[in-house]
C-alpha distance (Angstrom), angle and dihedral (degrees) to the residues before:
residue distance angle dihedral
X1 . . .
X2 3.81 . .
X3 3.79 97.4 .
X4 3.80 89.5 128.2
X5 3.74 97.7 45.7
X6 3.77 109.3 164.1
X7 3.82 122.1 -144.1
X8 3.81 112.9 -119.2
X9 3.75 140.3 -169.8
X10 3.77 114.3 -93.4
X11 3.83 136.7 -141.8
X12 3.75 88.4 -138.3
X13 3.77 109.7 83.5
X14 3.85 115.5 -86.7
X15 3.72 87.5 -127.6
X16 3.81 87.0 71.4
X17 3.83 90.1 53.5
X18 3.82 90.3 52.5
X19 3.83 91.6 49.8
X20 3.78 87.9 56.7
X21 3.70 92.4 51.7
X22 3.79 88.5 61.2
X23 3.82 87.6 60.5
X24 3.85 126.6 68.1
X25 3.72 116.7 -40.3
X26 3.75 93.5 -153.9
X27 3.73 132.7 19.3
X28 3.77 122.6 -174.4
X29 3.78 131.0 -145.3
X30 3.75 112.6 -149.3
X31 3.77 105.7 -145.3
X32 3.79 132.2 83.5
X33 3.78 129.2 -113.9
X34 3.79 101.3 -108.8
X35 3.89 103.3 161.9
X36 3.72 142.8 12.6
X37 3.77 95.8 -123.8
X38 3.83 113.4 118.9
X39 3.83 97.3 27.4
X40 3.76 108.1 135.0
X41 3.80 126.5 167.3
X42 3.74 95.4 3.9
X43 3.80 114.2 53.9
X44 3.77 121.0 -158.6
X45 3.79 116.7 -125.0
X46 3.76 119.0 -99.3
X47 3.75 118.3 -93.3
X48 3.73 108.3 -90.0
X49 3.82 113.7 -107.8
X50 3.84 93.2 -120.1
X51 3.81 90.0 60.1
X52 3.84 92.1 58.7
X53 3.80 99.4 29.6
X54 3.82 111.5 32.8
X55 3.77 116.3 -155.4
X56 3.77 122.7 -108.2
X57 3.73 113.6 -64.4
X58 3.83 94.9 30.0
X59 3.79 131.2 91.6
X60 3.75 125.0 -157.2
X61 3.77 106.7 -107.5
X62 3.79 146.0 106.9
X63 3.73 125.6 75.2
X64 3.74 139.1 -134.7
X65 3.82 141.6 -169.7
X66 3.90 125.0 -137.6
X67 3.74 123.1 -151.6
X68 2.96 114.5 -134.2
X69 3.81 100.7 17.2
X70 3.78 89.5 -172.4
X71 3.87 123.6 18.9
X72 3.77 126.0 -163.9
X73 3.75 107.9 -145.7
X74 3.82 116.6 -161.3
X75 3.81 116.9 -134.8
X76 3.77 114.1 -106.1
X77 3.82 96.9 30.6
X78 3.80 128.4 84.5
X79 3.77 113.9 -51.2
X80 3.74 90.7 -146.5
X81 3.80 124.2 96.2
X82 3.76 123.8 -159.1
X83 3.88 103.9 -129.0
X84 3.89 123.1 -172.5
X85 3.77 120.3 -156.5
X86 3.79 116.9 -163.2
X87 3.81 128.2 -165.5
X88 3.86 110.0 -122.3
X89 3.76 138.6 -176.0
X90 3.87 111.6 -92.9
X91 3.83 102.3 -130.9
X92 3.73 93.4 -166.3
X93 3.84 93.4 59.3
X94 3.82 98.3 17.5
X95 3.86 89.3 -126.0
X96 3.76 125.3 145.1
X97 3.79 105.0 180.0
X98 3.71 125.5 -140.0
X99 3.88 128.0 -133.3
X100 3.80 94.9 16.5
X101 3.82 118.6 -156.6
X102 3.79 120.1 -166.7
X103 3.84 128.0 -150.3
X104 3.82 122.1 -168.2
X105 3.80 133.5 -150.4
X106 3.78 94.7 12.0
X107 3.83 121.2 174.7
X108 3.89 137.2 170.2
X109 3.77 89.0 -67.2
X110 3.74 92.5 61.9
X111 3.83 114.8 118.2
X112 3.76 113.5 -168.1
X113 3.77 92.1 -164.5
X114 3.79 95.3 59.9
X115 3.80 101.1 27.7
X116 3.86 113.0 121.3
X117 3.85 99.8 173.0
X118 3.78 97.3 82.4
X119 3.83 119.5 132.5
X120 3.77 115.8 -137.9
X121 3.83 111.4 -133.1
X122 3.72 120.3 -119.9
X123 3.79 113.5 -147.3
X124 3.81 87.2 -8.3
X125 3.85 92.1 -57.5
X126 3.74 142.2 89.0
X127 3.81 133.7 -172.6
X128 3.79 126.7 -151.9
X129 3.81 136.9 168.2
X130 3.83 112.4 -116.8
X131 3.76 128.4 -168.8
X132 3.85 131.5 -132.1
X133 3.78 112.5 -58.8
X134 3.83 140.8 40.2
X135 3.88 123.4 -35.4
X136 3.75 124.5 -166.2
X137 3.85 108.0 -155.3
X138 3.85 124.0 -163.2
X139 3.81 126.2 -162.9
X140 3.82 124.1 -165.1
X141 3.73 127.1 -172.2
X142 3.83 145.9 146.8
X143 3.70 135.6 -110.4
X144 3.79 130.0 172.6
X145 3.75 92.5 -15.3
X146 3.80 95.2 -49.0
X147 3.74 129.2 109.5
X148 3.79 119.2 -133.7
X149 3.78 136.8 -172.5
X150 3.81 136.0 -172.2
X151 3.83 136.3 176.1
X152 3.77 136.2 -144.6
X153 3.86 133.7 -178.1
X154 3.78 125.4 -132.5
X155 3.81 128.6 -174.8
X156 3.80 136.7 -162.9
X157 3.80 117.3 -162.1
X158 3.82 125.8 -158.2
X159 3.80 110.0 -133.3
X160 3.85 95.8 -149.9
X161 3.87 129.6 163.3
X162 3.71 118.7 -95.3
X163 3.85 119.4 -112.8
X164 3.77 106.6 -125.9
X165 3.74 136.7 162.3
X166 3.80 127.9 -157.8
X167 3.76 127.9 -167.7
X168 3.72 134.9 -168.4
X169 3.83 124.2 161.9
X170 3.73 100.5 -159.4
X171 3.82 96.2 -64.7
X172 3.79 132.3 100.3
X173 3.81 95.7 -102.2
X174 3.79 118.2 95.8
X175 3.77 122.4 -167.2
X176 3.78 119.0 -157.1
X177 3.84 119.3 -163.8
X178 3.78 126.0 -167.1
X179 3.79 105.2 -163.3
X180 3.76 127.9 -150.1
X181 3.83 91.1 -104.4
X182 3.80 128.4 157.0
X183 3.79 92.2 -114.9
X184 3.84 94.4 51.0
X185 3.82 94.9 87.9
X186 3.78 97.8 137.9
X187 3.83 121.9 121.0
X188 3.76 93.6 -145.6
X189 3.83 135.2 32.4
X190 3.82 122.9 -166.7
X191 3.81 118.6 -160.9
X192 3.77 114.8 -159.6
X193 3.81 104.8 -161.0
X194 3.89 92.3 -165.2
X195 3.78 93.1 -121.4
X196 3.82 99.4 85.3
X197 3.81 95.2 -85.7
X198 3.78 129.9 104.1
X199 3.79 138.9 -170.8
X200 3.80 122.2 -148.4
X201 3.80 120.9 -158.3
X202 3.82 118.0 -165.8
X203 3.80 109.2 -162.5
X204 3.88 90.6 -161.5
X205 3.80 87.8 74.0
X206 3.77 102.0 21.0
X207 3.89 117.3 42.1
X208 3.75 122.0 -147.3
X209 2.88 141.9 -67.6
X210 3.66 98.4 67.8
X211 3.79 133.5 174.8
X212 3.76 129.4 -160.8
X213 3.84 128.2 -179.7
X214 3.85 133.4 -158.5
X215 3.76 127.3 -171.3
X216 3.79 116.5 -156.3
X217 3.77 127.8 -154.3
X218 3.80 88.0 -134.0
X219 3.87 138.5 -3.8
X220 3.82 109.9 -10.9
X221 3.74 113.7 -101.8
X222 3.80 126.6 -127.9
X223 3.83 108.3 -71.8
X224 3.77 124.2 -146.7
X225 3.82 133.7 -173.1
X226 3.76 133.5 -164.7
X227 3.80 131.9 -171.5
X228 3.80 126.5 -153.8
X229 3.85 138.9 174.7
X230 3.80 122.3 -123.0
X231 3.70 117.2 -136.8
X232 3.84 121.7 169.0
X233 3.76 87.3 -6.6
X234 3.84 91.0 -60.1
X235 3.75 127.5 110.0
X236 3.86 114.5 -114.3
X237 3.83 139.5 169.9
X238 3.91 94.7 23.0
X239 3.74 118.9 -170.7
X240 3.83 118.2 -127.9
X241 3.76 116.1 -90.8
X242 3.84 104.7 -91.8
X243 3.75 120.5 -155.8
X244 3.85 113.7 -131.2
X245 3.77 129.5 -166.7
X246 3.73 130.5 -152.7
X247 3.83 117.7 -101.7
X248 3.83 90.8 -103.1
X249 3.87 87.8 66.7
X250 3.82 99.9 26.8
X251 3.74 112.0 110.9
X252 3.81 144.6 163.5
X253 3.81 133.1 -120.9
X254 3.80 124.9 -145.7
X255 3.81 106.2 -144.3
X256 3.84 104.7 163.9
X257 3.82 133.8 39.1
X258 3.78 119.5 178.1
X259 3.82 126.9 179.5
X260 3.80 114.7 -138.7
X261 3.83 139.6 -176.7
X262 3.84 94.2 28.4
X263 3.79 93.1 -53.2
X264 3.78 97.7 -48.2
X265 3.80 92.6 105.5
X266 3.79 138.4 37.5
X267 3.82 130.5 -161.9
X268 3.79 116.7 -152.6
X269 3.80 125.7 -164.4
X270 3.81 122.0 -166.5
X271 3.78 140.5 175.6
X272 3.80 130.4 -137.1
X273 3.81 99.2 42.1
X274 3.82 122.2 142.8
X275 3.78 112.2 -113.7
X276 3.79 108.5 -98.6
X277 3.80 93.9 5.2
X278 3.78 117.4 131.6
X279 3.78 119.2 -133.2
X280 3.77 126.6 -165.4
X281 3.88 114.6 -119.0
X282 3.78 105.9 -143.1
X283 3.77 118.6 -161.5
X284 3.81 135.3 -173.3
X285 3.83 128.6 -176.9
X286 3.83 108.4 -107.3
X287 3.81 104.5 -132.7
X288 3.81 95.0 162.3
X289 3.82 94.9 -99.5
X290 3.79 133.8 82.2
X291 3.84 110.6 -38.3
X292 3.77 114.4 -114.9
X293 3.81 141.9 145.8
X294 3.80 93.6 60.4
X295 3.79 111.5 -166.7
X296 3.82 132.4 -174.0
X297 3.77 108.3 -113.6
X298 3.81 103.5 165.3
X299 3.76 148.9 -10.0
X300 3.82 125.8 -99.0
X301 3.73 122.0 -152.5
X302 3.74 136.3 169.8
X303 3.80 93.5 4.6
X304 3.82 96.4 -52.3
X305 3.83 135.7 91.2
X306 3.79 128.1 179.0
X307 3.82 118.2 -158.9
X308 3.83 118.6 -165.0
X309 3.80 136.2 177.7
X310 3.79 96.2 50.3
X311 3.83 125.2 155.3
X312 3.88 105.4 -114.0
X313 3.82 88.9 -151.9
X314 3.84 91.1 60.3
X315 3.72 131.9 74.7
X316 3.90 118.1 -136.6
X317 3.69 140.0 -163.3
X318 3.81 125.3 -151.7
X319 3.81 140.0 -162.9
X320 3.87 133.9 165.4
X321 3.80 125.6 -113.7
X322 3.76 128.2 -164.0
X323 3.82 140.0 159.5
X324 3.76 123.6 -114.3
X325 3.84 122.0 -145.5
X326 3.75 88.4 -87.8
X327 3.84 92.4 58.7
X328 3.83 93.8 -111.5
X329 3.83 122.9 136.6
X330 3.73 115.0 -104.3
X331 3.90 116.0 -167.4
X332 3.74 127.6 -161.7
X333 3.82 116.6 -91.6
X334 3.82 91.0 -110.5
X335 3.76 147.0 19.7
X336 3.77 126.2 -127.6
X337 3.87 126.1 -158.5
X338 3.76 130.2 -161.9
X339 3.73 129.0 -106.6
X340 3.87 113.2 -139.5
X341 3.77 116.6 -152.6
X342 3.78 116.0 -156.6
X343 3.81 125.3 -169.9
X344 3.79 132.9 -162.3
X345 3.75 120.6 -169.7
X346 3.85 108.4 -138.0
X347 3.77 98.7 177.6
X348 3.77 141.0 -15.2
X349 3.84 87.4 -83.5
X350 3.77 103.5 34.4
X351 3.79 141.3 57.4
X352 3.79 131.6 -176.4
X353 3.87 119.7 -145.8
X354 3.71 135.1 -166.8
X355 3.81 133.2 175.9
X356 3.83 139.7 173.6
X357 3.81 128.4 -107.1
X358 3.87 104.7 -117.3
X359 3.83 112.0 -103.2
X360 3.81 89.3 -139.4
X361 3.01 130.5 72.3
X362 3.79 86.0 49.2
X363 3.76 93.3 -144.8
X364 3.79 141.5 84.0
X365 3.81 113.9 -81.6
X366 3.81 117.6 -118.1
X367 3.70 93.9 -143.7
X368 3.89 139.9 15.8
X369 3.81 125.1 -166.6
X370 3.75 134.0 177.8
X371 3.83 110.9 -150.3
X372 3.73 113.6 -150.9
X373 3.80 125.0 -172.1
X374 3.75 138.9 160.8
X375 3.83 120.2 -125.2
X376 3.78 111.6 -110.3
X377 3.80 94.2 12.0
X378 3.79 119.9 119.2
X379 3.83 97.9 -162.9
X380 3.69 107.3 28.7
X381 3.89 98.4 95.9
X382 3.77 109.3 131.7
X383 3.85 123.4 -176.7
X384 3.82 108.7 -154.6
X385 3.81 112.7 -160.4
X386 3.77 125.8 -157.3
X387 3.74 126.2 -145.4
X388 3.84 90.6 -145.1
X389 3.80 114.2 51.4
X390 3.78 92.0 -157.4
X391 3.85 93.8 61.5
X392 3.84 110.1 127.1
X393 3.84 102.9 178.3
X394 3.71 136.4 61.6
X395 3.85 136.5 169.5
X396 3.77 121.6 -152.7
X397 3.81 107.9 -164.4
X398 3.81 104.8 165.5
X399 3.78 102.1 72.7
X400 3.78 134.6 138.5
X401 3.78 111.8 -126.6
X402 3.74 90.3 -151.2
X403 3.84 91.6 67.5
X404 3.72 136.6 66.2
X405 3.81 116.9 -129.5
X406 3.73 130.7 -152.4
X407 3.79 123.1 -151.6
X408 3.75 134.3 -172.7
X409 3.81 133.6 173.3
X410 3.84 119.0 -138.0
X411 3.84 124.7 -164.7
X412 3.77 124.1 -173.9
X413 3.78 121.4 -168.4
X414 3.80 131.7 -165.1
X415 3.77 115.5 -69.6
X416 3.87 117.8 -90.9
X417 3.80 113.2 -143.7
X418 3.81 107.2 -135.3
X419 3.80 120.7 174.7
X420 3.77 90.7 -17.5
X421 3.78 97.4 -48.7
X422 3.73 126.6 104.9
X423 3.90 108.5 -130.1
X424 3.76 119.7 -162.7
X425 3.87 111.5 -135.8
X426 3.86 111.7 -135.6
X427 3.77 128.4 -175.1
X428 3.83 119.8 -176.8
X429 3.77 129.0 -174.7
X430 3.76 120.3 -133.5
X431 3.76 113.0 -86.7
X432 3.82 107.7 -100.0
X433 3.84 121.8 -154.1
X434 3.81 118.1 -141.5
X435 3.79 117.8 -157.9
X436 3.80 105.2 -173.6
X437 3.79 90.2 -164.6
X438 3.75 90.7 66.1
X439 3.78 92.4 76.7
X440 3.86 112.4 28.9
X441 3.74 97.6 174.9
X442 3.88 116.6 162.0
X443 3.74 111.2 -124.6
X444 3.80 135.5 178.6
X445 3.81 109.7 -93.4
X446 3.79 114.5 -122.0
X447 3.80 104.2 -166.4
X448 3.71 122.3 139.3
X449 3.81 112.6 -104.2
X450 3.81 128.2 -158.1
X451 3.90 109.1 -152.9
X452 3.79 122.2 176.8
X453 3.74 147.0 114.2
X454 3.80 112.1 -72.0
X455 3.89 105.0 -99.2
X456 3.83 88.9 -144.7
X457 3.86 95.5 42.9
X458 3.69 116.9 29.5
X459 3.82 91.5 -173.7
X460 3.80 90.7 78.3
X461 3.75 140.6 49.6
X462 3.80 119.2 -139.3
X463 3.81 120.9 -149.3
X464 3.77 112.6 -163.8
X465 3.86 121.1 -177.3
X466 3.73 106.3 -151.1
X467 3.86 107.2 -137.5
X468 3.68 134.8 141.4
X469 3.82 115.8 -83.3
X470 3.80 95.0 -106.8
X471 3.82 95.1 51.6
X472 3.83 94.5 45.5
X473 3.83 92.8 65.1
X474 3.75 96.8 43.2
X475 3.78 99.4 63.9
X476 3.77 141.0 63.2
X477 3.84 113.9 -132.7
X478 3.83 127.8 -150.7
X479 3.81 116.2 -166.2
X480 3.73 128.1 -154.6
X481 3.95 131.7 -168.5
X482 3.69 138.7 -159.2
X483 3.84 127.3 -176.6
X484 3.73 128.1 -130.6
X485 3.78 110.9 -38.0
X486 3.77 96.5 -16.2
X487 3.75 117.0 128.2
X488 3.84 92.1 -160.8
X489 3.84 108.8 103.0
X490 3.75 114.4 -162.0
X491 3.74 124.0 -161.6
X492 3.77 116.9 -101.2
X493 3.78 104.0 -179.6
X494 3.80 147.4 -69.7
X495 3.74 129.8 -92.7
X496 3.81 137.1 -175.4
X497 3.78 88.5 -143.9
X498 3.81 131.1 63.0
X499 3.82 94.8 -114.4
X500 3.77 129.0 81.8
X501 3.81 126.8 -177.2
X502 3.83 111.8 -153.6
X503 3.87 106.7 -154.7
X504 3.84 94.9 168.2
X505 3.82 91.5 94.3
X506 3.75 120.5 151.2
X507 3.79 122.7 -130.6
X508 3.73 87.1 -129.9
X509 3.72 119.9 90.0
X510 3.84 107.0 -97.9
X511 3.72 141.2 153.6
X512 3.88 115.9 -124.3
X513 3.74 123.4 -155.7
X514 3.79 123.9 -169.1
X515 3.79 137.9 -160.5
X516 3.79 128.5 -174.9
X517 3.80 139.6 -157.0
X518 3.73 128.4 -156.5
X519 3.74 129.5 -145.4
X520 3.84 109.7 -168.4
X521 3.77 128.9 -154.4
X522 3.77 90.7 -89.4
X523 3.80 91.5 59.4
X524 3.80 94.3 -109.5
X525 3.95 111.5 145.4
X526 3.71 116.0 -150.2
X527 3.77 126.9 -141.5
X528 3.73 118.7 -97.2
X529 3.75 115.5 -76.4
X530 3.82 124.0 -120.5
X531 3.90 111.6 -87.3
X532 3.80 123.7 -88.4
X533 3.85 114.9 -161.4
X534 3.75 137.7 -162.3
X535 3.75 122.2 -122.0
X536 3.81 110.0 -103.2
X537 3.86 113.0 -145.7
X538 3.82 122.1 -163.4
X539 3.80 141.2 132.2
X540 3.80 124.8 -107.0
X541 3.85 95.1 -178.7
X542 3.83 139.3 22.8
X543 3.76 113.2 -74.1
X544 3.89 94.0 3.2
X545 3.81 129.6 104.5
X546 3.81 123.0 -153.9
X547 3.81 131.0 -171.5
X548 3.80 141.3 -179.1
X549 3.76 119.9 -108.3
X550 3.82 122.9 -93.0
X551 3.77 104.5 -121.5
X552 3.85 131.1 -177.3
X553 3.83 116.4 -166.7
X554 3.84 108.2 -99.5
X555 3.89 92.7 -131.8
X556 3.82 89.8 65.1
X557 3.75 99.9 63.8
X558 3.82 137.7 43.4
X559 3.77 94.4 -151.2
X560 3.84 136.7 -3.6
X561 3.73 139.4 -170.4
X562 3.92 120.3 -125.4
X563 3.76 115.0 -81.3
X564 3.75 116.4 -110.4
X565 3.83 125.0 -167.1
X566 3.75 127.4 -141.4
X567 3.87 112.4 -155.3
X568 3.80 110.9 -152.7
X569 3.81 133.1 -175.5
X570 3.81 130.4 -161.9
X571 3.73 116.2 -112.6
X572 3.81 110.9 -156.0
X573 3.81 91.0 -160.7
X574 3.80 92.5 58.6
X575 3.83 94.3 30.2
X576 3.79 89.5 -135.4
X577 3.82 143.2 90.2
X578 3.81 114.5 -91.2
X579 3.86 122.5 -158.0
X580 3.75 111.2 -113.6
X581 3.77 107.2 172.7
X582 3.84 140.1 -4.1
X583 3.81 115.7 -149.0
X584 3.76 143.8 151.5
X585 3.81 90.6 -139.7
X586 3.78 127.2 95.6
X587 3.85 98.3 -127.2
X588 3.77 138.9 45.2
X589 3.74 136.0 -172.7
X590 3.85 114.7 -126.1
X591 3.90 97.6 173.9
X592 3.71 93.4 117.6
X593 3.77 92.9 53.0
X594 3.79 89.6 49.5
X595 3.74 93.4 49.9
X596 3.74 93.7 52.2
X597 3.84 97.1 39.3
X598 3.79 122.9 125.3
X599 3.78 89.4 -165.2
X600 3.82 121.4 82.1
X601 3.82 91.0 -136.7
X602 3.73 133.9 19.3
X603 3.90 127.0 -150.1
X604 3.80 117.0 -143.6
X605 3.75 135.0 -172.0
X606 3.88 135.4 176.6
X607 3.73 127.8 -139.2
X608 3.86 116.8 -157.4
X609 3.77 116.3 -161.6
X610 3.79 140.8 171.5
X611 3.88 142.8 155.8
X612 3.75 120.4 -111.7
X613 3.85 139.3 -175.9
X614 3.80 115.4 -140.1
X615 3.84 134.4 169.3
X616 3.84 87.0 -93.1
X617 3.73 105.1 35.5
X618 3.78 140.7 34.6
X619 3.80 123.2 -146.1
X620 3.81 90.2 -3.5
X621 3.78 113.7 -176.5
X622 3.77 112.9 -136.7
X623 3.83 128.8 176.8
X624 3.77 144.1 173.3
X625 3.82 134.4 -158.8
X626 3.75 120.6 -143.6
X627 3.73 127.2 -135.8
X628 3.81 114.7 -79.0
X629 3.83 113.9 -99.9
X630 3.91 123.7 -165.9
X631 3.80 122.4 -149.9
X632 3.82 116.4 -162.2
X633 3.80 114.8 -132.2
X634 3.87 105.8 -135.1
X635 3.84 112.8 -114.1
X636 3.84 118.6 -114.0
X637 3.86 132.6 -140.6
X638 3.73 120.4 -169.7
X639 3.92 119.6 -168.2
X640 3.79 124.9 175.2
X641 3.78 118.3 -108.8
X642 3.77 93.8 -143.8
X643 3.84 140.5 2.8
X644 3.89 138.4 -174.5
X645 3.76 114.3 -146.8
X646 3.88 96.1 -163.9
X647 3.79 99.6 122.3
X648 3.76 92.6 -116.9
X649 3.89 93.3 106.8
X650 2.72 162.7 -173.4
X651 3.81 96.4 -176.0
X652 3.78 97.5 -127.9
X653 3.84 89.7 56.5
X654 3.78 95.6 51.2
X655 3.88 96.6 73.0
X656 3.76 143.6 20.9
X657 3.85 102.3 -105.5
X658 3.79 125.7 171.5
X659 3.80 121.0 -140.7
X660 3.80 120.1 -159.4
X661 3.92 135.6 -163.2
X662 3.81 118.5 -156.8
X663 3.86 87.8 -5.4
X664 3.83 116.3 140.0
X665 3.87 99.1 -174.0
X666 3.82 143.0 -17.0
X667 3.79 150.6 152.8
X668 3.77 135.5 -140.3
X669 3.87 142.4 -162.1
X670 3.80 133.4 -152.2
X671 3.86 120.3 -147.3
X672 3.79 131.5 -163.2
X673 3.78 124.2 -134.2
X674 3.86 90.7 -83.4
X675 3.84 93.5 51.2
X676 3.80 96.6 -104.7
X677 3.82 116.8 143.1
X678 3.75 109.8 -114.5
X679 3.84 98.2 168.2
X680 3.78 136.7 14.5
X681 3.81 134.5 171.4
X682 3.80 132.7 -169.9
X683 3.79 93.1 -151.9
X684 3.78 127.5 56.0
X685 3.78 88.8 -142.2
X686 3.83 88.8 73.7
X687 3.74 123.5 85.7
X688 3.91 139.4 -157.3
X689 3.76 115.7 -120.4
X690 3.75 95.8 -162.8
X691 3.83 101.0 -96.4
X692 3.69 129.3 130.1
X693 3.84 125.0 -102.5
X694 3.79 93.4 -74.3
X695 3.80 88.4 60.6
X696 3.82 92.4 -129.3
X697 3.77 112.2 69.8
X698 3.79 113.2 73.4
X699 3.80 112.7 -115.9
X700 3.82 115.6 -121.6
X701 3.71 117.9 -101.1
X702 3.76 115.9 -92.1
X703 3.81 144.2 88.2
X704 3.81 120.0 -45.4
X705 3.81 127.1 -171.3
X706 3.78 124.8 -134.1
X707 3.82 138.7 -168.2
X708 3.82 124.1 -159.7
X709 3.87 124.1 -160.3
X710 3.83 112.5 -167.1
X711 3.82 144.6 163.4
X712 3.84 119.7 -141.7
X713 3.78 125.0 -132.6
X714 3.84 86.9 -102.2
X715 3.79 91.0 56.8
X716 3.73 99.0 -104.6
X717 3.86 116.9 139.0
X718 3.80 118.9 -139.6
X719 3.90 140.1 166.4
X720 3.72 132.8 -140.2
X721 3.89 129.5 -170.8
X722 3.80 132.7 -169.4
X723 3.82 145.9 128.7
X724 3.75 136.4 -104.7
X725 3.81 130.9 -155.5
X726 3.78 114.9 -129.2
X727 3.85 111.2 -152.2
X728 3.78 127.9 -163.6
């Protein structure tokens, strides 16, 4: 039997195998095996004794059908065939058994009395997946108090590709040899010489190996061969016609190169090799110039070659060498060169990597991936793609120093068509292990930091280190602060999170600058970071606001947009900040807002904002709020320049009455032309009706001086003087 048929490497190019895989996976032949006549190289097993001589208590009888009786299984697909057995009426005994039970792969050791692997039929039928080879199937059942059994044979044939060699040493005669190889199980081989003639070899009468020759009048034509099985004197399960070339043209294709053992070994895979044939693996050190000094380093067999003893600091190129039947060197169609991945631990959370673009193939790769994994982790594999396939550097800065990381570079090149099949060309570097604890060097942290007054609580400054979520919970952070232009940074405190709220804020207008230090899980303490400062908002002249620039240290980002500033004021009616002006300048006049204000003071703040690109983030929005700054709105006093107390109205012209804006309290006095006080009031709500000091006699018309003493809503005392014309 060939139930355990093993797939092998073939002399015919692997490209041919792959082309077959694109065709049908299974093809079924719709007739039953009825006799053993015509079997050739593969002999069916003898009929089990139980099938011809039923044990006591059983009668021969019952019948079944099998679909398919013979299955053609294409190489490369599943080797299992779904076979359906159906209980049928036995026309010879007119018996259709009840309660059928089916047993598969029975032989002379089968004991129906003790067998426990029977499959009960459902609706008189059962399906089972059977492997390559022969399968005797037994069915037992009952009818009218009698027990019956019957047997049937089913076969699954592997449609493989014949192993064939062809030789021609420069002449017009081609010799085709079919060796006695394990994969050559066909009963018939048909050679199409390409000139209208064919040779048929029946292995039932002529055992392998077999040799056939053809002499052409000119250049030999394309030669093809097909294998087929013979069942019941008919050909079945034929292979595709496969084109073969004489040794003078026959070649191999390297399609996969993979570095192993940290670059000390290389595994090559190739197509087109003859099964069992040994190929020389030729190697040359790749120094970037013309390849020379090729040396045999290993043997390749059955499509695989393993090269050991390499210097991991060197780059190598490889090709295959073989001899044709004429004794001439035949080299592989292509050369493949290694990619060497080098790593440099920069800190306990980051590693830099660089690698070379392989010298061969001498073309641009179609795809580049960096495979990242974690030692001992079952679901940490990460395939990092690159938009540019010629990238040769990468920095990984979000690592956990308690873990060991595994990296490997993968290049894929355009498919190479070889014997009708498109083969992808793959080159992989050796997998490199990175242990971050091997180089615990303190470095200056370069994370982006958001520093600014809390927009919802302007009595504190929030410092937020912008990291990825995984990094933020792995470290301990120490925060430092300096005020105004001081370069002395004093420690504020430590946190296990990347956010610090500074509540020790002075009521005075100050600028605050912050630095931070990181201690990672491995206990490595970084250097102090660059400073990050708040925006300081103040006023250098009446009605104008000024602020310090919002600056991010240039080492933190790779690119940044211009900073723009949004000036906001607090509206007591809405109980919120309202945007007033957006500008890129560092000052802004607010006099118009002060002049029209209905508030005695206005609180302002500035938000600086920009977009930056860092190693971790692209187009990251970052902003900072300044300290709040309050501008006092000057109080206003409004006194009439003249009035006429004649009782004719209007009311506001009948007396001297002072109106105030943002004035809490006040008093005023009226003086005659000699400086004598003729009227005074302790409340600005009072008014002078134009009488003399006794309050009865009308004062003569003329100009009278006044002084006003007042206190603003903000508690500021001020004085105003002037004169008013009394008209009669």
